[in-house]
C-alpha positions as CSV (number, residue, x, y, z in Angstrom):
1,M,66.1,95.3,90.5
2,T,66.3,98.7,91.5
3,S,64.3,100.2,94.2
4,S,62.1,103.7,94.1
5,P,63.5,106.8,95.9
6,A,60.9,106.3,98.5
7,T,61.9,102.7,99.2
8,Q,65.7,103.8,99.5
9,A,64.5,106.8,102.0
10,A,62.5,104.3,104.0
11,L,65.4,101.9,104.2
12,S,67.9,104.6,105.2
13,S,65.4,106.0,108.0
14,K,64.5,102.4,109.5
15,G,66.0,99.3,110.2
16,V,65.1,96.4,107.6
17,P,63.9,94.2,110.3
18,D,61.3,96.8,111.4
19,I,60.0,97.2,108.2
20,A,59.9,93.3,107.7
21,A,57.9,93.0,111.0
22,G,55.6,95.7,109.8
23,M,54.9,94.0,106.7
24,L,53.9,90.9,108.5
25,A,51.8,92.9,111.2
26,A,49.9,94.5,108.4
27,T,49.5,91.1,106.5
28,A,48.2,89.1,109.3
29,A,46.8,91.9,111.8
30,I,49.0,91.2,114.5
31,T,51.4,93.3,116.9
32,P,54.8,94.2,115.5
33,A,55.9,92.3,118.7
34,E,54.0,89.0,117.5
35,A,55.5,90.0,113.7
36,G,58.9,89.9,115.1
37,A,58.6,86.6,116.9
38,R,57.2,85.1,113.7
39,L,59.7,86.2,111.8
40,R,62.4,84.7,114.4
41,A,60.7,81.3,114.4
42,Y,60.5,81.1,110.7
43,A,64.4,82.1,110.4
44,R,64.6,79.5,113.3
45,V,62.9,76.8,111.4
46,H,64.7,77.2,107.8
47,H,68.1,77.5,109.3
48,R,68.6,81.0,108.7
49,R,69.4,84.5,110.1
50,P,66.4,86.6,111.2
51,A,68.3,89.4,109.2
52,D,68.5,87.6,105.7
53,I,64.7,86.8,106.3
54,A,63.9,90.2,107.0
55,D,65.9,91.3,104.0
56,A,63.9,89.0,101.5
57,L,60.7,90.2,102.8
58,V,61.5,93.7,102.2
59,R,63.0,92.9,98.9
60,R,59.9,90.7,98.2
61,T,61.7,87.7,97.2
62,L,59.9,85.9,100.1
63,S,56.2,86.6,100.6
64,P,54.8,87.5,103.9
65,R,52.4,84.6,103.7
66,S,55.0,82.2,103.5
67,V,56.6,83.3,106.9
68,L,53.4,83.5,108.6
69,A,52.0,79.9,107.1
70,P,52.1,77.2,110.0
71,E,54.8,75.2,109.5
72,T,53.8,71.4,108.9
């Protein structure tokens, strides 16, 4: 999968974790701080690094709704 020039520019100018937190914040109408906390919590539950979760969100191989869904 190739990224558009606009996507590449965004990734160059802002860190992937910030972009991922912004995606979560926009999806759930929560603050970026809360979005970051949710990203970290999801990573912890799934035994993954937060950076890996952020990367998957930005690459759209993981949906924001999956990260935001309550764990059961």
